[in-house]
N, C-alpha and C positions, 0 to 999 in steps of 0.2 A: 949227706943223705945217701946210706949204703944200700943199694937194691939187695933183696933177698935172693941167694942164689937158686935158680929155677933148676927143678929137679929133672925135667925132660923137656923135649922140643914142644909139647903140648902146653906146658905151664909157661913157657917162654912167650906164647901168644898173649899172656897177661903178665905184664912186669909188675912185681909187687915191690914197693918201696916203704920205708918207714922214716917218719921224722916227727919227733916228739910223741904226742899222743895221737897222731894223724896216720892213717894208712892210704897210700897213693897207689891205685891200680891203673895200669896204663895199657890201653888197648894196643897191640902190637903187631898188626898185619897190615902195614900201610900200603904195600902193593896192591891189596884188595880193598882198600879204603876202609880197613878195619872191620870188613863184614864178619858178622858172628857166625862161626861154625860150631858144631856140636862140642868140641873140646873147649872153646871159649866160654860157651854157656854154661857148661858144666863146671868148669873152673870158677867162673864168677859166683855161681850158685855156691859152691863149697866155700869160697872166701867169705861171703856175705854171712853164711851160717856159722863159720868158725869165729869170724870177728865180733859177731854180735855177742858170743859169749865171754869175749875178752875184755874184762873190766877196766884194762889199761888203755883201750882204744876210745877215743872220744869223737873222732871225725874220720869220714871217708871222702877222699877225693878221687873222682874218676875222670880220666881224659884219655885223648888218643894221640898216637904218634903220626905226624905227617898232615897232610891237607884235610883229613877227615876226623871228625870224633868217632862216628860210625855210620857207614853207609846202609846198614840193614843187616838182616839176617842173610846167611848164604844159601838163599833159595835154589840157587842153580844146583848146588850139591844135593839139596833135597830132593829135586826133580830127577837128578842121576840116580839116586838111590831108589826112588819109587819106580823108575823105568826098568830097573833090574827085578822088579817084580814083588816087592814088599812095601806097600803104602804106609806099614806101621814103623818102618825106620824113619819117615817122616814125622809120623805121629809122635814117636819118642822125642824128636828134636823139639816140637813145639810144645809137648807137655813139660819138658824140662824148661824152656824158655819162658812159658807162661808162669810155671812156679817162680822162677827168677823174678819176674815182673811183679808178682804178688808179694814176694818177699820184701823187694825194694818199696813197695807201696805202703808196707806196714812196719817199716824197719824202724828200729828204736834208737838208732845213732843217726844224726844228721848226715847227709850226703851232698857234697857239692860237685856238680857235673861242670866240668870247663867245656863248653861247646864251641870251641874255636875252629869251625869248619863244618863239614857236611854232616847233618844229622838227619837220617831217614829210617823209617820202617823200625827194625829192631833196635837201632841206635836210640831212636825215641823211647822205646821200651825199657831201656836201662838208665834212662835219665829223667825224663818227664815225670815219672811217678816219684822221683826223689825230691827232697825238700827244696834244694836250691839249684837252679839251672842258670849259668852264666853265658850269655851270649856274647859275641864280639862282631866287629865289622866284617868277620870271615865266615859268620855263621850262614848256613843255608839249611832250611828246614823242609822236609816234604813227606808226605805219605802217599807215595806213587803206585800203591797197589792195584788200583783198578786198571792201570795200563798193562799189568802183569797176569790179569785174570784172577786176582786175589781179591782180598778186601782189607782195610786197615784192621790189623789184629794187634797183638801185644797190650791189650786193654786200651787200645785207642778209641774205642766206642765210648769209654768212660771219659778220658780227658778231652776228646774232640768235642763231645756233647756238652762239655762245661765251658767251652769258649763263648765270648759274647754273642748274642743273637744266633743266627744260623751260620756263623763262620765254620763250625765243625763240619757241617754238611758240604759247604763249599770246598774246604780244605781237603776233606776225605773223599770227595767224589771226583774232583778234578785233579788231584796231585799237585795243586799249586804250590810253588817254591816261596818260602818266606825268608827274608833276610833278618839280621839280627834285630834291626829296629822294629820290625813287623812282629817277631817273636816276643819282644818285650810288650808291645802294645796289646797284644792278644792275651798275654798271661803265659805263654809256653815258656818264656824266660822270665825269672824272678828279677834278674839284673842285667845290665849291658856295661861291660867293661872293655875299653879299647885293648886290643891285642897286646900291645907293647906294654901294658901295665899288669898282665896276668902273672908273670913271675913274681912280681912284687906283692900282688895280692896273695899268692899262694904262701909266701914266706910269712906274711902277716897273720894268716891263718894258722900256720904251724907254731908260730910263736905265741900266739894267744892260748894255746893249750886248753881249748874249752868245748864243751859240748851244748853250751847254752844257745839255743836259737836266736835269741835277741842279740847276743854278742856277735855271733856269726854273721848275722843278717847286717849289723852295723858295720863290720869290718868290710864286708863286700861293698856296701854302700858308699864308704870312703873312697873306693876306687871306681865307682859307678858314674855314668852320666846318662842323660836321656837323649838319645839320638833323634834327629830329626827324620820323620818319614819322607821317602821319595815322593816327588810329585804325582808319579803314576802309581803309587802303592794302591793295592786292593783295599786297603783299610780306608780309603777315601770313599769306597763303594759300598759301604755298610747298608745303605738304604736300598739299594738294588739287590744286593746279596740277600739281605732279610727277605725282601719282597719275592725273590725267585726261589731261594733255597728253603723257604718255609712251606713250600708247596707239598701236597701229599705224595705225589709220585714223582719218578724220574722224569717221565713224559711231561708232566705239568711243570716241572722246573725247566726243562728245555723250551717248551712253549712259552712260558713267561719270558725267558731271555730272548727267544726270537721276536716277541712283540716289542721288547725293549730296543732290539736292535733295528727294527724297521725303519727305513729312512735315515739311519745313523750310520755314521762311519766310525763309531766307537771300537777301537781295536781290542779294549779289555773284554767287552761283551762277546765280540766275535770269537776271540781267542779261547774263552771260557766255553763257549757252544762247541767249538771245535775239539777242545779236550773231551768234553763230555761224549761226543760223537766218535772219537778215537777208541774210548775205552771200551772194555768187555761189558755187553748189555747185562749179562748175569751178575758180574761184580758191581756195577752200579746199583743195581735192585737190592742185592743182599747187604750191600754197604750202606744204603740209606736206612734201611730197616734196623740194621745193627745199631747205628749211631742213634737212631730215634728211641730204640729201647734203652740205649746207655743213658739217656736222659733220667730214666727212672730206676736206675740199678746202680748198686755199689761196684767197685772195681772187682771184687771177687766174682760176683755174678756175671759181669761182663768178660771175665777171662773164662768162666766155664762155658758160657754161650759161644764165645769165639773159638774154643777148642772143638765143640761140636761142629761149627761151620767149617774150620780148617780141615777136619777129618772128611767130611763131605766133600770138600774140594779136591783133596788128594786122592780120594776113591775114584772121583771122575765119572760117577754114575749120571748125574744131570748134565754136566758140561765138563769138557776137557780143556777149558780155556786157560787154567793155570799152567799146563804143560805146554800150550801154544804161545801164550804170553811170553814164558820164559825162554821158548826157543827163539821168538822173533826179536825180543829185547836183549837177552842176556847171552844167549848161546850163539846162534847165527847172526844175529844183529841185522837182519833185514828190515827190522821195524814195520813189519807189515803183517800183523797177525790176522788170522782168519777165524774170526769168533763164531763160535756154535753154541746156542742160537745166535743168529747174526743181527737180529733187531729186537729192541726193547719189547715190542708187541708181542713178540715169540716167547717171551720169558714170563709165564703164567704166575699168578699169586700161589697157585699150588705147588709149583717147582720152588718157589722162593720158601715157602713153608718147609720144605723138606730139609733145607740147610740147617734149620733152626731145630730140628728134632733129633733125638738119639739115633746113633748109628745103628742099624739093625744087624748086627753080628753078634753071636754068642759071647765071645770072649771079650768084646769092646766095653770099656768103662768111661764113664764121665770123668772129667778131671776133678781130682780130689785135692783141694789146696790145703796145705797144713794149717793147723789152729794157730792163731797169732793172738798175743795179748795187747799188742799195740794197734789200735784202730787206725785205718787209713785216713789221712787227712786229704782235703781236696787238693789235687795235683795243680789246678789252674789258680793262680794267685787272685785273679779278679774275678771274683763271684759277687 
């Protein structure tokens, strides 16, 4: 397996390998947990576009070097760019990233993502929209955006809304971490393969020399197993999750959880309430509405809406929580963000509505996604 020689330091962030009719793209920024910066997003977009035209390529395999598949988008760099006076630099990053997400969701060739490690935020965007997602015992999935003053983006309002019951609201609002077994149970992963068998799986896929979805799925299944959910897994709490996170407002969700917690020493309920109360109130409200709207929208419309939302977040007119969250969690790391507005009741419906409206600037444009002939399939296997 001979890697294609990178032409610059930027392309070295994505290692490109060829084996038979497969192309293997490896995220290569391990010290940053393979967080996606703009050169990586741009390179991946180019690779997907170029390879779709190459009739000799039958399969895409995406993986990461080190202990992470991809820990998300490099939002700290986005914040630095915006702080220098031009939020449109951030908008360009997200426009490119969301276009990549849509391309993956509508791709004509099968993609197998090897999720042998951390998968968060933008890492979910380049994998969950693809056809096959292979989790291992090392997998850790989360959408932690509400703790950063952001919201689950990259098309997450589409795939979270397709999770069983109201798990999408739970995962999206609390930033809960899922292990490989939970990813398989929810449908975020299509298969679970022990890490020690991943290399053998890859060789079998390359040897098969096929783009047939049934053949690829059968090969992965030969190496797969169904892991046992841990005793304390949230998946055993589906009844209370559905009861609480089906409520109309964030305030109602918290109130329902608090009633359940009354007179109880249930650590899971208490930690769930704590996670919600630590998150940005504005982020919680726009995230809940976004996921609810995602239930009724295709992935393209979800991404167009999320682009409007992220532009409003970056402009900081209603709230500067994104900058404060990145300061507290990613930059200064005091983990003590000062949210404004500071309470849920101070975030009005009118304020939330503005995040879903077009940006009122003359030269601002909605996200325009490229026309695609391949219809997106439902990302979550268990519908």
